[in-house]
C-alpha positions in Angstrom: 11.2 -8.6 9.4 14.0 -7.2 7.2 12.8 -5.4 4.0 14.4 -6.1 0.8 14.0 -4.3 -2.5 12.4 -6.1 -5.3 14.2 -6.9 -8.4 12.9 -6.4 -11.9 11.6 -9.8 -12.5 9.7 -9.4 -9.2 8.5 -5.9 -9.5 7.1 -7.6 -13.0 5.4 -10.3 -10.7 3.8 -7.7 -8.7 0.6 -6.8 -10.3 -0.6 -10.3 -10.3 0.1 -10.6 -6.5 -1.7 -7.3 -5.8 -4.1 -6.8 -8.1 -5.8 -2.9 -8.4 -2.4 -1.6 -7.6 -0.1 0.5 -10.2 3.3 -0.4 -9.9 5.3 2.9 -10.3 9.2 3.6 -10.4 9.9 3.3 -6.9 6.6 3.2 -5.3 3.3 1.5 -5.4 0.0 2.7 -5.4 -3.9 2.5 -5.6 -6.8 4.5 -5.1 -10.1 3.1 -3.0 -13.5 4.5 -3.2 -16.2 4.5 -0.8 -19.8 5.8 -0.4 -18.8 8.5 2.0 -16.3 9.8 4.4 -17.0 7.7 7.1 -16.1 4.4 5.2 -13.3 5.8 3.9 -11.9 6.8 7.3 -12.7 3.9 9.0 -10.9 2.3 6.2 -8.0 4.2 7.1 -8.2 3.5 10.6 -7.8 -0.1 9.6 -4.7 0.1 7.8 -2.9 2.4 10.5 -3.2 -0.2 12.9 -1.8 -2.9 10.0 0.9 -0.2 9.2 1.7 0.3 13.0 2.2 -3.5 13.5 4.8 -3.7 10.4 6.3 -0.2 11.7 6.0 0.7 8.0 4.0 3.9 7.2 2.2 4.9 3.7 1.9 8.3 2.2 -1.6 8.3 2.0 -4.4 11.1 0.9 -8.3 11.1 1.6 -10.7 13.9 0.5 -14.3 12.9 1.5 -14.8 9.0 -0.2 -11.9 8.7 -1.8 -8.4 7.3 -0.1 -4.7 7.2 -1.9 -2.5 5.0 -0.5 1.5 4.9 -2.0 3.9 2.4 -0.3 7.6 2.5 -0.6 10.6 1.6 1.5 12.3 5.2 1.5 15.1 3.8 3.3 16.0 1.9 0.4 15.0 3.8 -1.9 12.2 1.7 -3.8 9.7 -1.1 -3.5 10.3 -3.7 -1.2 9.1 -7.1 0.2 7.4 -5.4 3.0 5.5 -2.8 0.8 4.1 -6.0 -1.2 3.1 -7.8 2.1 1.3 -4.3 3.4 -0.6 -3.9 -0.1 -1.8 -8.0 0.2 -3.4 -6.7 4.0 -4.6 -3.8 2.8 -6.4 -5.8 -0.6 -7.7 -8.2 2.0 -9.5 -5.5 4.0 -10.8 -3.5 1.2 
């Protein structure tokens, strides 16, 4: 899939398409909270497989039971349809 930068109108609609995600100026981000480290790490493993499938990898961090994911298409300098697809797939898993 060829990523395409989302335009202003598409970015405005994005919050409804991927609930829970914050739309920032050049990325989207979401915080996920779990009961413990094992649940958080298990979630990250599932996400890693999705990202590898799309060859598109997040900026993320994990502290104990919290995972923060930031998605952006750095090559294009912003939020693309690929970020939207991966965020949707992450929401499906969560």
